C-alpha positions in Angstrom: 40.7 111.2 184.1 37.7 113.3 183.4 37.3 115.4 186.5 33.5 115.1 186.2 33.8 111.3 187.0 35.7 111.6 190.3 32.9 111.2 192.8 30.2 108.9 194.0 27.2 109.4 196.3 28.0 108.6 199.9 26.4 105.2 200.8 23.3 105.5 203.0 23.1 103.3 206.1 19.9 104.9 207.5 19.1 104.9 211.1 15.5 104.1 210.5 16.3 101.1 208.4 15.7 97.8 210.1 18.9 95.6 210.3 18.4 91.9 209.7 21.0 89.4 210.8 21.3 87.1 207.9 24.1 85.0 209.3 26.6 84.7 212.2 28.4 81.7 213.5 27.4 82.7 217.0 26.0 85.6 219.0 26.6 86.4 222.6 26.2 89.2 225.1 29.1 90.8 226.8 30.4 93.9 228.7 33.2 95.8 227.1 34.8 98.7 229.1 31.6 98.9 231.2 29.3 99.0 228.2 26.7 96.4 227.2 27.4 95.0 223.8 26.0 92.2 221.6 28.7 90.3 219.7 28.1 88.7 216.3 31.1 86.5 215.5 32.2 84.5 212.5 30.9 85.0 209.0 28.6 87.8 209.9 26.1 89.0 207.3 23.8 92.0 208.0 21.2 93.4 205.6 19.0 96.4 205.3 16.8 97.6 202.4 19.8 99.7 201.1 22.8 97.5 201.8 24.3 94.1 202.5 27.4 93.9 204.8 29.7 91.0 205.4 32.1 91.0 208.3 34.4 88.8 210.4 32.6 90.1 213.5 30.4 93.0 214.6 29.7 94.5 218.0 26.5 96.3 218.8 26.8 98.8 221.6 23.3 98.7 223.1 23.4 102.0 224.9 25.4 104.0 222.4 23.6 103.5 219.1 26.9 102.3 217.8 27.9 99.4 215.5 31.6 98.4 215.4 32.4 95.9 212.6 35.6 94.3 211.5 37.0 93.3 208.1 33.9 94.4 206.3 32.5 94.4 202.8 29.3 96.5 202.1 27.4 96.2 198.9 24.7 98.8 197.9 23.0 99.5 194.6 25.7 101.9 193.5 29.0 100.9 195.2 30.9 98.3 197.2 33.0 99.3 200.3 35.8 97.4 202.0 37.4 98.5 205.3 39.3 96.9 208.2 37.0 98.6 210.6 33.6 100.4 210.5 32.1 102.6 213.2 28.5 103.4 212.4 26.3 105.6 214.6 22.7 104.5 214.0 21.4 107.7 215.5 23.5 110.3 213.7 23.9 108.2 210.6 27.6 108.8 210.6 29.9 106.1 209.3 33.7 106.0 210.0 35.7 103.7 207.9 39.2 102.9 209.1 42.2 100.9 208.0 42.4 99.8 204.4 39.3 101.5 202.9 38.3 101.0 199.3 35.1 102.3 197.7 34.2 101.1 194.2 31.5 102.7 192.1 30.7 102.7 188.4 32.7 106.0 188.1 35.8 105.2 190.0 37.6 103.4 192.8 38.7 105.2 196.0 41.5 104.2 198.3 42.2 105.8 201.7 42.9 104.7 205.3 40.3 107.1 206.8 37.0 108.0 205.3 34.0 109.5 207.2 30.6 109.5 205.6 28.1 111.9 207.2 24.8 110.9 205.5 22.5 113.7 206.8 24.9 116.3 205.3 25.8 114.3 202.2 29.4 114.8 203.2 32.4 112.6 202.7 35.6 113.5 204.6 39.1 112.2 203.7 41.4 112.9 206.7 44.3 110.9 205.4 45.8 110.6 201.9 43.2 109.6 199.3 43.5 108.1 195.8 40.9 108.1 193.1 41.2 105.9 190.0 39.0 105.5 186.9 39.6 103.9 183.6 41.5 106.9 182.3 43.7 108.1 185.2 44.3 108.9 188.9 43.9 111.7 191.4 45.8 111.7 194.7 45.8 114.2 197.6 46.7 114.3 201.3 43.1 115.1 202.4 39.8 116.2 201.1 36.0 116.8 201.4 33.1 116.0 199.0 29.7 117.7 199.4 27.2 115.6 197.5 24.3 118.1 197.9 26.1 120.8 195.9 28.3 118.4 194.0 31.5 120.1 195.1 34.9 118.9 196.4 38.0 120.3 198.1 41.3 118.5 198.0 44.4 119.7 199.9 48.0 118.8 200.1 50.1 117.9 197.0 47.1 117.3 194.8 48.0 115.5 191.6 45.8 114.4 188.7 46.9 112.4 185.7 44.8 111.1 182.8 45.2 110.5 179.1 44.7 114.2 178.3 46.5 116.1 181.1 48.6 116.2 184.2 47.8 118.7 187.0 49.4 119.4 190.4 48.8 122.0 193.0 48.6 122.6 196.8 44.8 122.5 196.6 42.0 121.8 194.2 38.4 123.2 194.5 35.8 122.0 192.1 32.1 121.9 191.4 31.5 118.9 189.2 28.0 119.7 188.0 29.0 123.2 186.9 32.4 122.0 185.7 34.2 124.7 187.6 37.8 124.0 188.8 40.3 126.1 190.8 43.9 125.1 191.6 45.8 127.0 194.2 49.5 127.2 195.1 52.4 125.7 193.1 50.2 125.1 190.1 51.6 123.0 187.2 49.4 121.9 184.3 50.3 120.0 181.2 47.7 119.7 178.5 48.8 116.9 176.2 46.1 117.4 173.6 46.7 121.2 173.1 50.5 120.9 173.8 50.3 123.6 176.3 52.0 123.8 179.8 51.2 126.2 182.6 52.7 127.2 185.9 51.5 129.8 188.4 49.9 130.4 191.8 46.3 130.0 190.6 44.5 128.4 187.8 40.7 128.6 187.1 38.9 126.6 184.4 35.2 126.3 183.4 33.0 124.4 181.0 32.9 127.3 178.5 36.6 126.9 177.7 37.8 129.8 179.8 41.0 129.6 181.8 42.6 132.1 184.1 46.2 131.8 185.2 47.8 134.2 187.7 51.1 134.4 189.6 54.2 136.4 190.2 55.5 135.0 186.9 52.6 133.0 185.4 54.1 130.9 182.6 52.6 129.3 179.6 54.5 127.3 177.0 52.9 126.2 173.7 54.5 123.8 171.2 53.5 124.1 167.5 51.5 121.4 165.8 54.5 120.2 163.9 56.5 120.3 167.2 59.3 122.4 165.5 58.5 125.7 167.3 58.0 126.7 170.9 56.5 129.9 172.3 56.8 131.0 176.0 54.5 133.6 177.5 55.1 135.1 181.0 53.0 137.7 182.8 51.1 138.4 186.0 47.8 137.3 184.5 47.0 135.1 181.5 43.5 134.5 180.2 42.5 131.9 177.6 39.2 131.5 175.9 38.4 128.6 173.5 35.4 129.1 171.2 34.1 127.0 168.3 36.0 129.2 165.8 39.0 130.7 167.6 41.4 130.5 170.6 42.0 133.8 172.3 44.8 134.7 174.7 45.2 137.8 176.8 48.2 138.5 179.0 48.7 141.4 181.4 51.4 143.1 183.5 55.1 142.6 182.7 54.4 140.5 179.7 57.3 138.7 178.1 57.1 136.6 174.9 59.9 134.3 173.6 59.6 132.1 170.6 62.1 130.5 168.2 61.2 133.2 165.7 60.8 136.4 167.7 60.5 137.9 171.2 58.6 140.8 172.8 57.8 142.7 176.0 54.7 144.7 176.7 52.2 145.6 179.4 49.4 143.8 177.6 49.4 141.2 174.9 46.5 139.7 172.9 46.6 136.8 170.5 43.9 135.1 168.3 44.7 132.0 166.3 42.0 132.6 163.7 44.0 135.6 162.3 47.3 134.6 163.8 47.9 138.0 165.2 49.6 139.3 168.3 48.6 142.7 169.5 51.0 144.4 172.0 50.1 147.5 174.0 51.7 149.5 176.8 55.3 150.4 175.9 55.8 147.3 173.7 59.1 146.3 172.1 59.4 143.5 169.6 62.7 141.8 168.4 63.1 139.7 165.3 66.7 138.6 164.7 68.7 141.8 164.6 65.7 144.1 164.4 64.0 146.0 167.2 60.6 147.7 166.8 59.4 150.1 169.5 56.1 151.9 169.5 52.9 152.6 171.6 51.0 149.8 169.7 52.3 146.9 167.7 50.6 144.2 165.6 52.4 141.1 164.5 50.8 138.8 162.0 52.3 135.3 161.8 52.4 132.7 159.1 53.7 129.2 160.1 55.0 130.8 163.3 57.2 133.3 161.4 56.4 137.0 161.4 54.7 137.9 158.1 53.7 141.5 158.8 54.3 144.2 161.5 52.3 147.4 162.0 53.0 150.0 164.6 51.8 153.5 165.5 52.0 156.3 166.7 55.7 157.5 166.0 57.2 154.0 166.2 60.9 153.4 165.3 62.5 150.4 163.9 66.3 149.8 164.4 68.2 147.2 162.5 71.7 146.3 163.4 74.1 145.6 160.5 75.4 142.1 161.0 78.8 143.0 159.6 79.6 146.6 160.8 77.4 146.6 163.9 76.0 150.0 162.8 72.4 150.8 163.6 70.1 151.6 160.6 67.0 153.5 161.8 63.6 154.4 160.4 60.7 156.3 162.1 57.4 157.8 161.1 53.8 158.3 162.2 52.9 154.7 161.2 55.2 151.8 160.2 54.6 148.7 158.2 57.2 145.9 157.9 56.9 143.0 155.5 58.7 139.7 155.9 59.2 136.7 153.6 60.1 133.3 155.1 61.2 135.1 158.3 63.5 137.6 156.5 62.8 141.3 156.5 61.9 142.4 153.0 60.9 146.1 153.3 59.9 148.7 155.9 57.4 151.4 155.0 56.8 154.5 157.1 53.9 156.8 156.4 54.0 160.6 157.0 56.8 162.5 158.6 59.3 159.8 157.9 62.9 159.9 159.1 65.7 157.6 158.0 69.3 157.0 159.0 71.1 154.3 157.1 74.8 153.5 157.1 76.6 152.8 153.9 79.4 150.2 153.3 82.1 150.1 150.7 83.1 147.2 148.5 84.9 145.6 151.3 81.9 145.9 153.6 83.6 148.6 155.7 81.6 151.6 157.0 81.5 154.3 154.4 79.4 157.2 155.8 75.7 157.5 156.2 72.6 159.1 154.7 70.0 161.1 156.6 66.6 161.8 155.1 63.3 163.3 156.1 60.1 163.3 154.0 56.5 164.4 154.7 55.1 161.5 152.7 55.9 157.7 152.8 59.4 156.3 152.7 60.5 152.7 152.1 63.7 150.8 153.0 64.3 147.6 151.0 66.3 144.7 152.2 68.0 141.8 150.4 68.6 138.6 152.4 67.8 140.5 155.5 70.4 143.3 154.9 69.7 146.9 153.8 69.7 147.3 150.0 68.2 150.7 149.0 65.5 153.1 149.8 63.0 155.4 148.2 60.9 158.3 149.5 58.1 160.5 148.1 57.1 164.2 148.6 59.1 167.0 150.3 62.3 165.0 150.6 65.3 166.5 152.4 68.5 164.5 152.8 72.2 164.7 153.4 75.3 162.6 153.2 77.8 162.5 156.0 81.3 161.2 155.3 82.8 158.5 157.4 84.2 159.7 160.7 84.3 159.1 164.4 80.9 160.7 165.0 79.1 158.6 162.4 78.5 155.5 164.4 76.6 157.2 167.1 74.2 159.1 164.9 70.6 158.8 166.3 67.0 159.8 165.4 65.2 161.9 168.1 63.0 158.9 169.3 65.8 156.4 169.0 65.6 153.2 171.2 67.9 150.2 171.1 67.5 147.9 174.1 69.0 144.5 173.4 69.6 144.0 177.2 65.7 143.9 177.6 65.2 141.3 175.0 63.7 138.2 176.7 65.9 135.1 176.8 64.5 131.6 176.4 62.9 130.7 179.8 63.9 127.4 181.4 61.4 124.6 180.9 59.2 124.2 184.0 58.8 120.7 185.3 56.5 119.1 187.8 57.4 119.8 191.4 56.1 116.4 192.7 57.2 112.9 191.9 55.0 111.0 189.5 51.9 109.4 190.9 52.9 106.0 192.1 51.4 103.0 190.3 51.1 100.9 193.4 48.2 101.2 195.9 48.8 103.1 199.2 48.4 99.9 201.2 48.2 96.1 200.8 44.8 95.2 199.4 42.5 93.5 201.9 41.6 89.8 201.3 37.9 90.4 200.8 38.7 92.9 198.0 41.1 90.5 196.3 38.5 87.7 196.4 35.9 90.1 195.0 38.1 91.2 192.1 39.2 87.6 191.4 35.6 86.4 191.4 34.6 89.2 189.0 37.4 88.3 186.6 36.3 84.6 186.7 32.8 85.6 185.6 34.2 87.8 182.8 36.3 84.9 181.6 33.4 82.5 181.5 
């Protein structure tokens, strides 16, 4: 359902319009509860310049400017209305529809048991559960308001919207149709089928410019790759998305956690742009890829087919790689660090200026066999084969030493060493809708006049 097509203009039954009695089986005067009334009974048809109303019967309260009609069908230029009962105040121009109320317009069909239309204020009030349907989907809520003058609506209570492109649910929905501004509050769940993105949070804002803001204690976004082989989860206090003609930009703030099938990370701030496929992490970030941990004040991760292709970090970052056989921790630090990957496997790590390296050696039986420590004022490179350390090289002012295997070797650390596998994000649980699916059946048995109207229209189409 396109949210823009949800609403109609409230029908106008103007006080100043002259009402013509087109038909009634009989008319009679009476007193009801001490009030003078005029009864129109049997096959009643009333007409004004703006509408035509059919009813089983209608009571006109002479001294109260009130018309009370039963089992009605009202046709205007823009809509058709059915209801079990209508109370219309000809002085205030307020219409109260009760019972099985249906309003059909070119945009949609509305079902509710209570709808008040206040024509002077261009206001429609839904006191009881309401259901909107159009050719694409359905919106339901426990109550709502629509202000025609400013083209805005408020829905409250287990709001759900489902159409061909999305499913949304929240405690309340605020929207301005003409400006295409939408706000969802409380227990927000949103599933975008076209973009393959799912959101949960306490608040979601969206506008016509492609901007979305999601907030919450743990605002959550999940994106599935185009080939549906990879999934990325993003959690934070605040997530912003901006769609442009050339790029999709994502920013996340406060206690940010990223988990994907290829890597994971934590940071205070994360930024991603799909045009260059780059994550930028700031504020004490840590990134994990397989058995590698990179820690530094600033980290850039360039992706290719959802795999990490290149990492850059500064100032004074450190990369730690756990040996999959011995469990020893190889370490490399410097003023700036570059890491290169091929098909998701670490190929080499380069540190520039003031480089420091600790790498553990293994013998022919893959048993620990001492370590090498090295410092250099220029760049140094560690090379890896099939993801495991192979050899290194360094340039300018190199100073190194070899330590034989012994009890103290395993715990050898660089000065800025960090190894925090316990902080590595785990795969978050998949969030599901809180509410049951929108029921296919109508909220009440359809009134006979509505059924006859639909059947008659179908017969015309068949002819």
